[in-house]
N, C-alpha and C positions, 0 to 999 in steps of 0.2 A: 557408721551411720545408726541412731541411739531409737528406742524404741518410738514410736511416733506420739505416743499420749506424752510421754515424758517431755519430749519434744518441745508439746505443745502448752505445756505447765514451766518451763525453764524460759520460752517466750514469753510467757505473761508475766511471769516475775522480773526477769530482763526489762522488758517494757517500762512497766511501772516503775523500776528503779530506776533505771534512764533518766523519766521525765518528773517524776517525786511524788504527781498527783494525776489523775486521769478520770474524766468521768466515761460512764459506760461505752456511751456516744463517742468519743476516743478512742476505745482499748478497740470497738468494734470497727474502727473507720484504718486500725493501724494493721487488725487481724486481717480485713479485704488487702492491704497489700504487700502483707506479710508473702513470702517465698515458701512458707512452711502452710502455706493454706493453696492446694495443690488443685482441688475442683473447684473454689472461689465459693464457698461454702460460706455459708452469712453467720457470725458467732450469735448465738440466742443467747438471752437473757437466764436461760435456764442452764444451759451450759456452763454459761460463764460461772454461776455462782458452784455448779459443781464441782469445775476446776477449781473453785478459791476453795472449798473444803477439802476436795482428794489430795491439794497441792501444805496445807493443814498437818492433816493426817500423814502423811506421804513423807515430811520434806522439813515441817516443821515452820512454816513460810506462814504467818498470818495476814493477810491483805484485809484488810478494815474499809470500810466506809466511813464520810466524815458524817455523812446523815441520813435519814432514809427519803429524803426529794430524789426529784426525776431529776438536777442536775449534781449531785452526789458527787465525792472522789473518792479514788479508791489510793489506796496508799500503801506500805510493806509498815505493819506495826512497830516490827520487829528485827530490825534492819541490823541491831546491834551481834541479835546472835547469828544473822546468816555470815556473819564476819570469821564466826569460831567455828562453822563445818568447812569443813578441806574438802568433805567430797561433793557440796553444792557447792561451792566456791568453785572447784574445778568441772563441774559438770556447766555451770553458767559460762565461764571463761571458753570450755570447747565449745560450746554451743553458738558463742554469743560469733566466735571466730566459723563455724560453718555456717552462719547465717549469711555472715557478711560477705564468704566466698561465692554462694548460692545467689545473692542478690547485686554482685559486679562480676559476673562472669568475662564481660566484656572486656578486663582490666586486671585478669585470671595474670596473665603474662607480668601484670605489674607487684604481684603479691608472693613474694618467697617464703616457702615454708623449711623448715627441717627435718629429712623426713626423721623414719620411725626406723632402726635397724630391723626389726622383728620380732615374731615373738607374739605378737598380737592376737595371733590366730588361735592360741590359748588360752585365750583370756573366756571365751563362754566357757569351756570346760571347766577351769578351774573355778569361776565363779558360781558356779553350778556344784563342784567340790566343798567349798566356802560354804553354800548356801545348808548345803546337805549334811557338811558335815562326816564326808567320804575320804578316805584314803585315793591319792591317785600313784599311777605307776609310771614311769618316764625312763627315757634314757638321756643322759647330759655329757656336752663335751666340755671340760674348763678349758680356759685362756692356759691353766697354767701345766694341763698335760700336752704332749709332744702329739696322743696321738686319741680316735675317738673312742670313747669309753659305752661299749655295748650293755653295759651288764644295764638290768633293771634293776631302776631306785624305787623304794615305794616309800611315801611319805603320808604324812598325816598335816594338809593345807594349816596354818591358822590367818595368813592376810598377805593382800598384795600391797608392792611400793612403788611407785615412779618414781625414777629418780637420774634425770638429764638423759631424756627421750626412751631409756628403757626401761622395762617392767621386772619388775622381781617377786616372785613368792617364796615366803618364808613360810616352813613347816617342820615339824618333828618328826626324828627317824621311829621305827617301829619299833627295834630291839633296844638303843638306847636311850631313847627321849632327846638327845642332842636338836637342837635348832641350829638348820642352815638355810642357807638363804641362797637360791637359784636365780639366774637371769634368764627367762624366758626365751632370749632369742638364739638360746645355746641348747635350748632344751628338744628333744624329738620324742614322735612314736608317742604322746601321752596320749594317756587315757585312763577313766575312770574306772573302781573295782566296785563293789558291791558290797566291800567292808565299812562299815559304818565305824567312827569312834566318837568320845566322849572330847566335850573340845573343852579344855580348860578353863572353869571358871573364870581362876586367877590372872586370866593373862588379856593384855591389852595390847593392841599393836603400837597403837600411838604411846605407851609409856616404855614400851622395847625399844622403839627409835628415839628416845627421850634427850638421850645421852649423847645422841650420836646425827653429825652429820653426813646424810647420804646414806648408803644399805651398810656397809663394814662398820662390823659389830666388836671390834680389837676386842678380845676378854684381856688381853694383858693390858690397855690403856683402859683406866679407871677416871671417872668423873674427878675434873678436880679444875683449880681456875684459872683461865686462858685470859691472856693479854694484849691485844692486838696496837699497834702504833699504824698507824695511816695516814699517808704522806698526802701534802697536795689534793687533785681534786674526789682521791678514792674514797674521803668519808662521806660524801656525797650519795656515793652511789651503795655505801654502806647504809647510809640510812635507809635508803630506800627500797632498797631490796636486803636485808638481813640474813646474815647467813647462819644463825641459828635463834628460835627463839627468845632465850636466854641474854640475849644480845642487851646491852648497856652500853650509855653514854658515860667516861668515866672523866676524862681530861680533853678541853678546847686547846691548842695554839694556833700560833700565828701561821704554819704551815703544816700543821697534823690537827689529827683527834686518835683520844686512848679509848677502846672499846675494850670490855669485859663479858667476859660469858664464864655459864659453867658447866662442863662437858667433858664430854670423852672424846679429847684428838685424834682419833685413831687413822687409817689410810686416805679416806675420801677428804677430810678436813686437810689432811696433811697436802695431799694434792692440789687442792684448793687454795691453799698458799701459797703453794710453789708457781703456782698460774699466773700469781699478779705480781711475780718479780718486785725488785722496791719499791713499792707500793706498800706492801704490808711489811713489820718490821714485829718479829715475834718476842716479849718483852718478858713473860712467863707464861708456863715452867719455865724452870732453866734444859731441864731434859730435853724441850720443843725447840725450845731455840738453839742447842749445840746440833739437835740432829737436824733443824733445816741450814745450818752453816754450813756439816757436813757434806747435806744433798747441793747448798749449793756450791762448793769447792769443788766438789767431785762435775758439776754442770761447768763450771767456768774449765775444767781441766780437759773437756773433750773438745776446745776451742783454741787450746794453743798450741 
């Protein structure tokens, strides 16, 4: 559960976003009926305006009013900026889901969620490590290793990333400075050290993953032009949920659409392409087309 004050901020943002514009009285009435209002407390104007200022300062969301009269309406003045804030979008989506569940306990058996494999217990410690720039020590069991590795690893954490219901931490080793990614559900005995480190000023988590789909940053796979041909109804799925931020629509045919990307087609991207079977055909680059072909032939061989 998120911090109660933050949850109230997100509730206020979502409430105004959903309605477009609301008067203070309408907002107050919605607060009276909210599942977050455990104690049935009234939303005073002073508290409301304090929340407005805090939301602008801490989350960058600007709640403005149409005028200063009694029936003035409040609205989000910078909705375009919200769409660019990944963390805020994730928070609003998550808390909207949480609110939905809390307000609909009677139909809980009719709402199906996907379970998280594990590792969430380390998020608090890792957040503290990221905030204070301190090294962490932990043990890690790789899926590529047949036995558990009990050797302590020391890492300087750089960022957290969520991908396909799994949390990952990216950090750099203290001996070689190599940047590695670890899945939180495979970590055991994580502890904070008292050793601080200088966070690299030139590092950007968003830029680090910009050319990749997922978390695999294969050093052998350089950014290149990727062209996919999608058949039947699948282009609609691609438009509604792009595979990569560089996605662009190139050509439309009677039963196909081609999409272009500029990215590094590493392991996670290849697996995603394979998961869609004959709905996607790789046109370029040639090496990726041949690789997908080889994997498709290997899969066919299993069923002979």
